C-alpha positions in Angstrom: -15.8 49.6 26.2 -16.6 46.2 24.7 -15.4 45.8 21.1 -16.0 42.7 19.1 -14.0 42.2 15.9 -16.0 39.2 14.7 -19.0 37.2 15.6 -19.4 33.5 14.8 -23.1 34.1 14.4 -22.8 36.7 11.6 -24.2 36.1 8.2 -20.8 36.3 6.6 -19.5 33.3 8.5 -22.7 31.4 7.8 -22.3 32.0 4.1 -18.6 31.0 4.2 -19.5 27.8 6.1 -22.3 26.9 3.6 -19.9 27.5 0.7 -17.2 25.3 2.3 -19.8 22.6 2.9 -20.9 22.7 -0.8 -17.3 22.6 -2.0 -16.5 19.6 0.2 -19.7 17.9 -0.8 -18.9 18.5 -4.5 -15.4 17.1 -4.1 -16.6 14.0 -2.2 -19.3 13.4 -4.9 -16.6 13.7 -7.6 -14.4 11.4 -5.7 -17.2 8.8 -5.5 -17.8 9.0 -9.2 -14.2 8.5 -10.0 -14.0 5.5 -7.6 -17.1 4.0 -9.1 -15.7 4.3 -12.6 -12.4 2.8 -11.5 -14.2 -0.1 -9.8 -16.2 -0.7 -12.9 -13.0 -0.9 -14.9 -11.4 -3.3 -12.5 -14.5 -5.4 -12.0 -14.5 -6.1 -15.8 -11.2 -7.9 -15.3 -11.8 -11.6 -14.4 -10.1 -12.2 -11.1 -9.8 -15.9 -11.7 -7.6 -15.4 -14.8 -5.5 -12.8 -13.0 -4.8 -15.2 -10.1 -3.9 -18.0 -12.6 -1.4 -15.7 -14.2 0.1 -14.8 -10.8 0.3 -18.5 -9.9 2.2 -19.1 -13.1 4.5 -16.2 -12.2 4.2 -14.6 -15.7 5.7 -11.3 -16.7 3.6 -8.4 -18.0 4.6 -9.1 -21.6 3.7 -12.8 -21.4 0.4 -11.9 -19.8 -0.3 -9.5 -22.7 0.6 -12.2 -25.2 -1.5 -14.8 -23.4 -4.6 -12.5 -23.3 -4.2 -11.8 -27.0 -3.8 -15.5 -27.7 -7.0 -16.3 -25.7 -8.9 -13.9 -27.9 -9.7 -11.1 -25.4 -10.8 -7.7 -26.7 -7.9 -5.3 -27.1 -9.9 -2.7 -25.2 -10.1 -4.9 -22.1 -6.4 -6.0 -22.1 -5.2 -2.7 -20.4 -7.6 -3.2 -17.6 -6.4 -6.8 -17.1 -2.8 -5.7 -17.1 -3.5 -2.9 -14.6 -5.3 -5.3 -12.3 -2.5 -7.8 -12.7 0.1 -5.2 -11.8 -2.0 -4.0 -8.9 -2.4 -7.5 -7.4 1.2 -8.4 -8.0 2.4 -5.2 -6.3 0.1 -5.8 -3.4 1.5 -9.2 -2.8 5.0 -7.9 -3.1 4.3 -5.2 -0.6 2.7 -7.5 1.9 5.7 -9.8 1.8 7.9 -6.7 2.3 6.0 -5.6 5.3 6.3 -9.2 6.8 10.1 -9.0 6.3 10.2 -5.6 7.8 8.2 -6.5 10.9 10.3 -9.7 11.3 13.5 -7.6 11.2 12.1 -5.1 13.7 11.1 -7.8 16.1 14.4 -9.6 15.8 16.3 -6.3 16.2 14.4 -5.5 19.4 15.0 -9.0 20.7 18.8 -8.8 19.9 18.9 -5.4 21.6 17.2 -6.6 24.8 19.4 -9.7 24.9 22.6 -7.7 24.3 21.7 -5.2 27.0 20.5 -7.7 29.7 23.4 -10.1 28.8 21.7 -13.3 30.2 24.5 -15.5 28.8 27.8 -13.7 28.7 29.3 -16.2 26.3 26.7 -15.4 23.7 26.9 -11.6 24.0 28.7 -11.3 20.7 26.2 -13.5 19.0 23.3 -11.4 20.3 25.0 -8.1 19.5 26.5 -8.8 16.1 24.8 -11.9 14.7 21.1 -11.2 15.5 21.4 -7.5 14.8 23.0 -8.2 11.4 20.2 -10.6 10.5 17.6 -8.1 11.7 19.2 -5.3 9.5 19.3 -7.6 6.5 15.7 -8.6 7.0 14.6 -5.0 7.3 16.5 -4.0 4.2 14.9 -6.9 2.2 11.5 -5.7 3.4 12.1 -2.2 2.4 13.4 -3.4 -1.0 10.2 -5.4 -1.6 8.0 -2.5 -0.5 9.6 0.1 -2.7 10.4 -2.0 -5.7 
């Protein structure tokens, strides 16, 4: 007795597969539309002015005041502020990742040097000194990433 509970070639599974493909296609299309609109909003912001504000290390309030003083349209100022915030956070996160990687590498080196003990007189320096610096560097990196 050969009993089959389901068949992958049945019309029901074909219909379900087609429906899933259409739903996925619709969601991808909607995602592309939202990304295109977001890119249009960020492209309207002049990157040169934003990098100038970042070089001057201005706060968000002073950027808003400066844009108003330069005579920019009040409808475009939120897009400039959003782009300024995005670029500033990206720089902060990249610096945080650099500190985190430096702390991880230094921690690994201090661990290997403490375990192999190549110079017995410097064992405490490897175990406590380099490890402390590695932990502080890692914590600084995590602070910059999640700030």
